[in-house]
C-alpha positions in Angstrom: 108.1 -146.1 17.1 105.3 -143.6 16.7 103.8 -141.6 19.5 100.5 -142.0 17.9 97.6 -144.1 19.4 95.4 -145.9 16.9 92.1 -143.9 17.0 89.0 -145.8 17.8 90.9 -148.9 19.1 89.5 -150.2 22.3 92.1 -151.5 24.8 90.4 -154.5 26.3 93.3 -154.9 28.7 95.4 -151.9 29.4 99.0 -152.4 28.2 98.4 -155.6 26.1 99.2 -153.8 22.9 102.3 -152.0 24.1 104.7 -151.3 21.2 107.3 -154.1 20.9 110.3 -152.1 19.6 111.9 -148.8 20.7 113.3 -146.2 18.5 116.4 -144.2 19.5 114.0 -141.4 20.7 112.7 -143.7 23.5 116.1 -144.7 24.8 117.8 -141.4 24.1 116.8 -137.9 25.2 113.3 -137.0 26.1 111.0 -140.0 25.4 107.4 -139.1 24.6 105.3 -138.2 27.6 103.0 -141.2 26.9 106.1 -143.4 27.3 106.0 -143.0 31.1 104.1 -144.9 33.8 103.4 -143.6 37.3 104.2 -145.3 40.6 103.8 -143.7 44.1 102.9 -144.2 47.8 100.2 -141.5 48.4 103.0 -139.2 49.6 105.4 -138.9 46.7 105.6 -140.3 43.2 107.9 -141.3 40.3 107.7 -141.7 36.5 109.3 -144.7 34.9 109.9 -144.7 31.1 109.3 -147.7 28.8 113.1 -147.9 28.5 113.4 -148.6 32.2 114.6 -145.1 33.4 113.1 -143.3 36.4 113.3 -139.7 35.1 111.1 -138.0 37.8 110.9 -138.7 41.5 109.8 -136.8 44.6 110.1 -138.7 47.8 107.9 -137.9 50.8 105.9 -135.1 49.3 104.5 -134.6 45.8 105.6 -131.0 45.9 109.1 -131.7 47.2 112.5 -131.2 45.6 112.7 -133.9 42.8 115.8 -136.0 43.3 115.3 -137.3 39.8 114.1 -134.8 37.1 115.8 -135.8 33.8 112.4 -135.4 32.2 112.9 -131.7 32.4 116.6 -131.5 31.5 118.3 -134.6 30.0 121.8 -133.3 30.8 121.3 -131.8 34.2 118.5 -133.8 35.7 118.8 -136.9 37.9 117.8 -140.4 36.8 118.0 -144.1 37.8 118.1 -146.3 34.7 117.8 -150.1 34.5 117.9 -151.8 31.1 119.6 -154.4 28.9 122.9 -153.4 27.3 121.8 -154.6 23.9 118.7 -154.0 21.7 115.5 -155.1 23.3 111.8 -155.5 23.1 109.6 -154.5 26.0 106.2 -155.3 27.5 104.9 -153.7 30.7 101.8 -153.5 32.8 100.7 -152.9 36.3 100.2 -156.0 38.5 96.4 -156.5 38.5 94.6 -154.1 40.9 97.8 -152.4 42.0 100.1 -149.5 41.4 103.1 -151.9 41.2 104.7 -151.7 37.7 106.3 -154.7 36.0 108.4 -154.3 32.9 109.7 -157.3 30.9 112.6 -156.9 28.5 113.4 -159.4 25.8 116.7 -159.6 24.1 118.4 -162.0 21.7 119.9 -163.8 24.7 117.0 -164.0 27.1 114.3 -162.3 29.2 114.5 -160.1 32.4 111.9 -158.2 34.4 112.0 -155.1 36.5 109.4 -154.5 39.2 109.0 -150.9 40.3 107.1 -149.6 43.4 107.1 -147.0 46.1 106.2 -149.1 49.2 103.2 -148.1 51.3 101.0 -149.8 53.9 98.2 -149.1 56.3 99.0 -147.8 59.8 98.9 -150.3 62.6 95.7 -149.9 64.6 93.5 -148.4 61.8 90.0 -149.8 61.1 89.1 -152.8 59.1 88.0 -150.7 56.1 90.4 -147.8 56.6 92.6 -147.3 53.6 93.3 -143.7 54.0 95.6 -143.9 57.2 98.7 -144.8 55.4 102.4 -145.0 56.2 105.5 -145.2 54.0 109.3 -145.5 54.3 109.6 -142.9 51.4 111.5 -145.4 49.3 111.7 -146.1 45.6 112.2 -149.8 45.1 113.4 -151.7 42.0 113.7 -155.5 41.8 115.5 -157.1 38.8 114.7 -160.7 38.0 116.4 -163.0 35.5 113.7 -165.0 33.7 115.3 -166.8 30.8 118.8 -167.0 29.4 121.7 -164.6 30.2 121.0 -160.9 29.7 123.7 -158.3 30.1 122.3 -155.4 32.1 123.4 -151.9 33.0 122.2 -149.6 35.8 123.1 -146.0 35.9 122.3 -143.5 38.6 122.7 -139.7 39.0 120.7 -137.7 41.6 120.1 -134.0 41.4 119.4 -131.5 44.1 117.6 -128.1 44.3 115.3 -128.9 41.4 118.2 -129.9 39.1 120.3 -126.8 39.9 123.0 -128.9 41.5 124.5 -132.3 40.7 126.3 -133.6 43.8 129.5 -135.6 43.9 129.0 -139.2 44.8 130.7 -141.7 47.1 130.4 -145.5 47.0 130.6 -147.2 50.4 129.5 -150.8 51.2 126.8 -151.1 48.6 125.6 -147.6 49.2 125.9 -144.6 46.9 125.7 -141.3 48.9 126.2 -137.6 48.2 129.6 -136.4 49.3 129.8 -133.7 52.0 126.1 -132.8 51.9 122.6 -134.2 52.5 120.9 -135.9 49.7 119.3 -139.2 48.7 121.0 -142.6 49.2 121.0 -145.5 46.8 121.4 -149.0 48.2 122.0 -152.1 46.1 123.3 -155.6 46.3 125.3 -154.9 43.1 128.7 -153.3 42.9 128.7 -149.7 41.5 131.6 -147.8 40.0 132.3 -144.7 37.9 130.9 -144.3 34.4 131.1 -142.0 31.4 128.2 -139.8 32.5 129.3 -136.9 34.6 128.6 -137.3 38.4 126.9 -140.6 37.8 127.7 -144.2 38.8 127.1 -147.5 37.0 126.7 -151.2 37.7 127.1 -153.8 34.9 125.9 -157.4 35.6 124.4 -160.4 33.9 120.8 -161.3 34.8 120.5 -165.0 35.3 117.4 -167.2 35.6 116.1 -167.4 39.2 118.3 -164.5 40.5 116.9 -161.3 41.9 118.8 -158.0 42.5 117.4 -155.1 44.6 117.8 -151.3 44.5 116.4 -148.9 47.1 116.5 -145.2 46.6 115.7 -143.4 49.9 115.6 -139.8 51.2 117.1 -141.0 54.5 120.1 -143.3 55.3 119.1 -147.0 54.7 120.4 -148.3 58.1 119.6 -152.0 58.3 121.4 -155.2 57.7 119.5 -156.4 54.6 117.4 -153.7 52.8 116.7 -156.1 50.0 114.9 -158.5 52.3 112.9 -155.6 53.8 112.0 -154.4 50.2 110.7 -157.9 49.5 108.4 -157.7 52.5 107.3 -154.2 51.7 106.5 -155.4 48.2 104.1 -157.9 49.6 102.5 -155.3 51.9 102.1 -152.8 49.1 100.6 -155.3 46.7 98.2 -156.4 49.4 97.2 -152.8 50.1 96.4 -152.0 46.5 94.6 -155.2 45.9 92.5 -154.9 49.0 91.6 -151.3 48.2 90.7 -152.3 44.6 88.3 -154.9 45.9 86.0 -152.1 47.2 85.3 -150.9 43.6 81.5 -151.1 43.0 81.6 -150.4 39.3 80.6 -153.5 37.4 80.0 -152.2 33.9 81.7 -153.0 30.6 84.7 -150.7 31.3 85.7 -152.2 34.6 89.4 -152.4 34.0 89.7 -148.8 32.7 87.6 -147.4 35.6 89.7 -149.2 38.2 93.0 -148.1 36.7 91.7 -144.5 36.7 90.6 -144.9 40.3 94.0 -146.2 41.3 95.6 -143.2 39.7 93.3 -140.9 41.7 94.0 -142.7 44.9 97.8 -142.5 44.2 97.5 -138.7 43.7 95.9 -138.3 47.2 98.3 -137.0 49.8 97.5 -139.4 52.7 98.6 -137.2 55.6 96.1 -134.4 54.8 93.5 -135.8 52.2 94.6 -133.2 49.7 94.4 -134.3 46.1 97.1 -133.0 43.6 96.1 -132.1 40.1 99.1 -134.0 38.7 102.4 -135.3 40.2 104.6 -133.3 37.8 105.7 -129.8 37.0 106.3 -128.0 33.7 105.5 -130.7 31.1 104.4 -128.4 28.3 101.0 -127.9 26.8 102.8 -127.6 23.4 106.4 -128.6 22.7 108.8 -125.7 22.9 106.0 -123.4 24.3 105.7 -121.4 27.5 102.5 -122.9 28.9 104.3 -125.0 31.5 102.9 -125.0 35.0 103.5 -126.7 38.3 100.4 -128.9 39.1 101.6 -130.5 42.4 99.0 -128.7 44.5 95.4 -129.1 45.5 92.9 -127.3 43.3 89.6 -127.4 45.2 87.7 -127.7 41.9 89.7 -130.8 40.8 89.5 -132.3 44.3 85.7 -132.0 44.6 85.2 -133.5 41.2 87.6 -136.3 42.1 85.7 -137.1 45.2 82.5 -137.3 43.3 84.0 -139.7 40.8 85.5 -141.9 43.6 82.3 -141.9 45.6 80.3 -143.0 42.5 82.2 -146.3 42.4 82.2 -146.9 46.2 85.2 -145.0 47.6 83.7 -142.6 50.1 86.5 -142.6 52.7 88.4 -139.8 51.0 85.4 -137.5 51.4 85.8 -137.2 55.1 89.5 -136.7 54.9 89.0 -133.9 52.3 86.4 -132.2 54.5 89.0 -132.0 57.2 91.6 -130.6 54.8 89.2 -128.1 53.4 88.2 -126.7 56.8 91.7 -126.5 58.0 93.1 -124.9 54.9 90.2 -122.4 54.5 90.8 -121.1 58.1 94.0 -119.4 56.9 92.1 -117.4 54.2 88.6 -117.1 55.6 86.4 -115.5 54.6 88.0 -115.8 51.2 88.5 -119.2 49.6 91.5 -119.8 47.4 91.2 -121.8 44.2 94.1 -124.0 45.4 96.2 -124.7 48.4 99.4 -126.6 49.2 99.1 -130.2 50.1 99.4 -129.2 53.8 97.2 -126.2 53.4 99.9 -123.7 52.4 98.4 -120.5 51.1 101.3 -118.9 49.4 102.4 -120.8 46.2 104.6 -118.2 44.7 105.6 -119.0 41.1 109.3 -119.1 40.3 111.3 -120.2 37.2 114.1 -122.7 37.4 116.5 -121.0 35.0 119.2 -123.7 34.5 116.7 -126.3 33.3 115.9 -126.4 29.6 112.5 -128.1 30.0 111.1 -131.1 28.2 112.4 -131.0 24.6 113.4 -127.3 25.2 110.1 -126.1 26.6 111.1 -123.2 28.8 110.5 -122.0 31.4 110.5 -124.7 34.1 108.3 -123.5 37.0 107.8 -124.2 40.7 104.8 -122.8 42.5 101.7 -121.6 40.7 100.9 -117.9 40.3 97.2 -118.7 39.7 96.7 -119.3 43.4 95.8 -115.7 43.9 93.3 -115.5 41.0 89.6 -114.9 41.6 87.7 -117.7 40.0 84.1 -117.6 41.1 83.3 -121.1 40.0 85.2 -122.6 42.9 82.4 -121.5 45.4 79.9 -123.5 43.4 82.2 -126.6 43.1 82.7 -126.7 46.9 79.1 -126.2 47.8 78.0 -128.8 45.2 80.4 -131.2 46.9 79.1 -130.2 50.3 75.5 -131.0 49.1 76.7 -134.4 47.8 78.6 -135.1 51.0 75.5 -134.4 53.1 73.4 -136.6 50.8 75.8 -139.4 51.4 75.4 -139.1 55.2 78.2 -136.7 56.0 77.4 -134.0 58.6 78.5 -130.5 59.2 78.4 -128.9 62.7 76.7 -125.6 63.3 80.0 -123.7 62.7 80.7 -125.9 59.7 77.3 -124.8 58.3 78.2 -121.2 59.0 81.3 -121.7 56.9 79.2 -122.9 54.0 76.9 -119.9 54.4 79.9 -117.7 54.4 80.9 -119.0 51.0 77.5 -118.0 49.7 78.0 -114.6 51.2 81.1 -114.2 49.0 79.1 -115.3 46.0 76.4 -112.8 46.8 79.0 -110.0 46.9 80.9 -111.0 43.7 78.8 -113.1 41.3 78.2 -110.3 38.9 81.9 -109.3 38.7 84.3 -110.4 36.0 86.8 -113.1 37.0 89.6 -115.2 35.4 87.3 -118.2 34.8 87.8 -121.9 35.2 90.8 -122.0 32.8 92.9 -119.5 34.8 93.4 -117.2 31.9 96.4 -114.8 32.3 94.4 -112.1 30.4 92.2 -109.6 32.2 89.0 -110.6 34.1 85.9 -111.2 32.0 82.2 -112.0 32.6 82.6 -115.7 32.2 79.2 -117.5 31.8 80.5 -120.7 33.4 81.4 -118.7 36.5 77.9 -117.3 36.6 76.4 -120.8 36.3 78.5 -122.1 39.1 77.4 -119.1 41.2 73.9 -120.3 40.5 75.0 -123.7 41.7 76.3 -122.2 44.9 73.0 -120.5 45.7 71.0 -123.5 44.6 72.9 -126.0 46.8 72.6 -123.8 49.9 68.9 -123.5 49.3 68.6 -127.3 48.9 70.7 -128.0 52.1 69.2 -125.4 54.4 66.0 -124.2 52.8 67.5 -120.7 52.5 64.9 -118.5 50.8 67.4 -115.7 50.2 69.6 -118.2 48.4 66.7 -119.2 46.2 66.1 -115.5 45.3 69.8 -115.1 44.4 69.7 -118.3 42.4 66.8 -117.0 40.3 68.4 -113.6 39.8 71.6 -115.2 38.5 69.7 -117.5 36.1 67.7 -114.6 34.7 70.9 -112.7 33.9 72.6 -115.7 32.3 69.7 -116.3 30.0 69.5 -112.6 29.1 73.2 -111.9 28.5 74.9 -115.3 28.2 73.0 -116.8 25.3 74.3 -116.1 21.8 71.6 -114.8 19.6 73.0 -116.3 16.5 73.5 -119.9 17.7 71.1 -120.0 20.6 73.8 -121.6 22.8 75.6 -120.4 25.9 78.7 -118.4 25.1 82.0 -118.0 26.9 81.5 -114.5 28.1 78.8 -111.8 27.9 78.7 -110.0 24.5 81.2 -112.4 22.8 80.4 -114.7 19.9 82.5 -117.6 21.2 81.8 -120.6 23.3 83.7 -122.6 25.9 84.0 -126.4 26.5 83.3 -125.8 30.2 79.8 -125.0 29.3 79.2 -128.7 28.6 79.0 -129.0 32.4 75.8 -126.8 32.5 73.8 -130.0 31.8 75.6 -132.0 34.5 75.2 -129.4 37.3 71.4 -129.1 36.5 71.4 -125.5 35.3 67.8 -124.8 34.0 68.6 -123.1 30.7 66.0 -125.1 28.8 66.5 -128.0 26.4 66.8 -125.8 23.3 69.6 -123.7 24.8 71.5 -126.7 26.2 71.2 -128.7 23.0 72.4 -125.7 21.0 75.3 -125.2 23.4 76.5 -128.8 22.8 76.2 -128.5 19.1 78.0 -125.2 19.0 80.9 -126.6 21.0 81.0 -129.6 18.6 81.1 -127.3 15.6 83.6 -124.8 16.8 85.9 -126.7 19.2 85.7 -130.4 18.3 88.5 -132.1 16.2 87.6 -135.7 15.8 87.6 -137.4 19.2 89.1 -134.3 20.9 87.7 -131.0 22.1 89.7 -127.8 22.7 88.9 -125.6 25.7 88.1 -122.4 23.7 89.3 -120.4 20.7 89.8 -117.0 22.2 92.8 -115.0 23.4 93.9 -116.0 26.9 96.8 -113.7 27.4 99.5 -116.3 26.7 101.7 -116.8 23.7 101.9 -120.1 21.9 99.7 -123.1 21.1 98.1 -125.8 23.2 96.6 -129.2 22.7 93.1 -130.4 23.1 92.0 -131.0 26.7 91.2 -134.6 27.3 88.7 -133.8 30.1 86.7 -131.8 27.6 86.2 -134.9 25.4 84.9 -136.9 28.4 82.6 -133.9 29.3 81.2 -134.2 25.8 80.4 -137.9 26.4 78.3 -136.8 29.4 76.7 -133.9 27.5 75.7 -136.3 24.6 74.0 -138.6 27.2 72.2 -135.7 28.8 70.9 -134.7 25.3 69.8 -138.3 24.6 72.5 -139.1 22.0 73.6 -142.3 23.7 75.0 -144.1 20.7 77.3 -141.2 19.9 78.3 -140.9 23.5 79.3 -144.5 23.8 81.2 -144.5 20.5 83.2 -141.4 21.6 83.9 -142.9 25.0 85.2 -146.1 23.5 87.4 -144.2 21.1 88.8 -142.2 24.0 89.8 -145.4 25.7 92.0 -146.2 22.7 94.0 -143.0 23.3 95.3 -144.1 26.7 99.0 -145.0 26.8 100.1 -148.7 27.0 99.3 -148.9 30.8 96.0 -147.0 30.7 97.2 -143.5 31.7 96.3 -140.1 30.3 97.9 -136.7 30.3 96.2 -133.3 30.5 96.2 -132.7 26.8 96.7 -134.3 23.5 97.8 -133.1 20.0 94.8 -133.8 17.8 97.0 -134.4 14.8 99.8 -136.7 16.1 98.0 -137.9 19.3 101.1 -137.1 21.3 100.4 -136.5 25.0 100.9 -132.9 26.2 100.9 -131.3 29.6 101.4 -132.7 33.1 101.1 -136.4 33.5 99.1 -138.3 34.6 96.3 -135.8 35.1 93.6 -136.3 37.8 91.1 -134.2 35.8 91.2 -136.6 32.9 91.0 -139.8 34.9 88.1 -138.5 37.1 86.2 -137.6 33.9 86.7 -141.1 32.6 85.3 -142.6 35.7 82.3 -140.3 35.8 81.5 -140.8 32.1 81.7 -144.6 32.6 79.3 -144.4 35.5 76.8 -142.2 33.6 76.9 -144.5 30.6 76.1 -147.4 32.9 73.4 -145.4 34.7 71.8 -144.3 31.3 71.8 -147.9 30.1 70.1 -149.0 33.2 67.6 -146.2 33.8 67.6 -144.1 30.6 67.5 -140.3 30.7 65.5 -140.5 34.0 68.6 -141.8 35.8 70.5 -138.6 34.9 67.9 -136.1 36.0 68.6 -133.6 38.8 72.0 -132.8 40.3 75.0 -134.8 41.5 73.3 -135.6 44.8 70.2 -136.9 43.1 72.2 -139.2 40.8 74.3 -140.3 43.8 71.2 -142.0 45.2 71.4 -144.3 42.3 75.1 -145.0 42.4 76.8 -144.2 45.6 77.2 -145.7 49.1 77.1 -143.6 52.3 79.9 -141.8 54.1 78.5 -140.9 57.5 76.1 -142.1 60.2 72.8 -143.7 59.2 71.2 -146.6 57.4 73.0 -145.9 54.1 76.4 -146.2 55.9 75.3 -149.4 57.7 74.2 -150.9 54.4 77.5 -149.8 52.9 79.4 -151.5 55.7 77.6 -154.7 55.2 78.2 -154.6 51.5 81.9 -153.9 52.0 82.2 -156.8 54.4 80.4 -159.1 51.9 82.4 -157.9 48.9 85.8 -158.1 50.6 84.9 -161.2 52.7 86.3 -159.3 55.7 84.9 -157.9 58.9 88.2 -157.4 60.7 91.3 -155.6 59.6 93.6 -157.3 57.2 97.1 -157.8 58.6 98.6 -158.3 55.1 98.6 -154.6 54.3 99.8 -153.2 57.6 103.2 -151.5 57.6 105.2 -151.9 60.9 105.5 -148.6 62.7 109.3 -148.6 62.8 109.5 -149.0 59.0 107.9 -145.6 58.3 110.1 -142.7 57.4 111.0 -140.3 60.1 109.6 -136.7 59.9 106.4 -137.9 58.3 104.1 -134.8 57.9 101.4 -134.2 60.5 98.4 -136.4 60.0 95.5 -134.0 59.2 93.0 -136.9 58.9 92.3 -136.7 62.6 90.7 -133.3 63.1 92.8 -130.9 65.1 91.7 -130.2 68.7 91.2 -126.6 67.8 88.7 -127.4 65.0 86.8 -129.8 67.3 86.5 -127.1 70.0 85.3 -124.6 67.4 82.8 -127.2 66.1 83.9 -127.1 62.6 84.2 -130.9 62.5 
């Protein structure tokens, strides 16, 4: 089976055209990245292959030690595989409006389905429309149902510890598979396991019969109850209710409703519920090119990615995450104030030291495998503009900052005032030396502009004008007339497509020339590369999918609506069979590259769909101004005031519910012990200081 998506093919229903047959490459070592689907509980996550194998799983925390990581080393990594023992066909999809995955296998003797989920529910006592206060048992649940005929099945399980450095010995005791003489995950099942031919693994062979269901529960803590299978059944109903209720709040009603909702569900799943932090991706070290060294750990909260995610979610009706993130931002920034890191850990950790995991060979031999991310200490000036742009949007939607909170925002501009004309590493976190990146200057302009808009700060307006003047003097290429990547360089950068979206006043001629220059130098069919300059790293990389969606937006802003819509629909055809996208793609083979799935790509899909619908409804006028201006056309409120009251009435009407749904509540004693501190409720210290 090819790893190639058919270009230009629109998927009217995600997953309906999943390939019917597998090649040995899908069942054997290292399936294509696009062969995986994501499940999670807004705390941790797992990747399930089309062949029914969970090859990546972190329970409890996205950035935790993966107890299954075969995706990064086929021989040493842990896995939990459920599949027929004979040749099979497969079809899979998410249950509508959920993050519950259902895979159906068809063999010559019958049919069997596997339902995969990580159970999650709302906390008892939360508000009627509160879908951010979540609780979870930190389980991975799998349910196997015989549908037709008799299908011989095989389950194999091997956990790994310390990021695959150690494979524990296993013991089987009363339906439980535990790690001998050490702490580790526990697997419970109503099937009988025994040794198998794979080192330090166990196996269960059985026949799936019509009407019979078998259960597996993989947990980070001992599964101490009489009937875990019955509890998993109940948790399945709670989880399905949670996701469907949350999905009912989506306000997007354009022609791409299914694709937008799937992307929104991905973004929700990548939000760490206890703090409101949003991870860039749930995986580490999936390569930007096979066999290359561009392999990074993305299981952390980039402020840039998070603020853009919040804008995308707000645009389709999900504003609850904005308040949670404001709490996270204020708490995390306290540790580095007056500086602002480009990224933090999911509980505000400030040191994310990068290490290599030497024993692991990496996906298809792509070494090194890394934990941590050394870019956390880089200076990237655009982050100040991203945060202040989000703060302006948050305030427009009804959010409020206290006096000390406003002082914090002013302090961000103070740092911009000190540093805006210095070289930095740029949005792409280049490992080469600092340069005078034009996009960083533009986002410094955004920082000053948004402070002026929020507070009427005249000094901010003067700084804004000074930055604009320098960019137009030094950042415009004399040959092409477009914005260039760095001062004095004849090269452009796909990030400059955002100059139109943020409202940078470069003039129509410069902005149009920028878009056309990027198309001429960086576009390959439906795909756009980030840049074509030295970045200090060896090896190749794919085209960045977010850049293609940015081009959709830029085409709209330059009134090329037909081209924008055609490109957007083509990009929908490059999703995998369940509607997911990675960070990058090989323009030639269409193979997915980089960490998966990628929040950046999915938020860009949502935003491009919203802008297409807005353009169709209101024309170019609907896109004028900045994010906060466009939000008045598309977004509900998030704080006190008439907009929020109106939003509450709309939510109640849309969901047919004034009171809290009991169907999605998780009983308190079912939640995992040692759940991280809930950052959603502002710390007493921050309240005293007036930050929130």
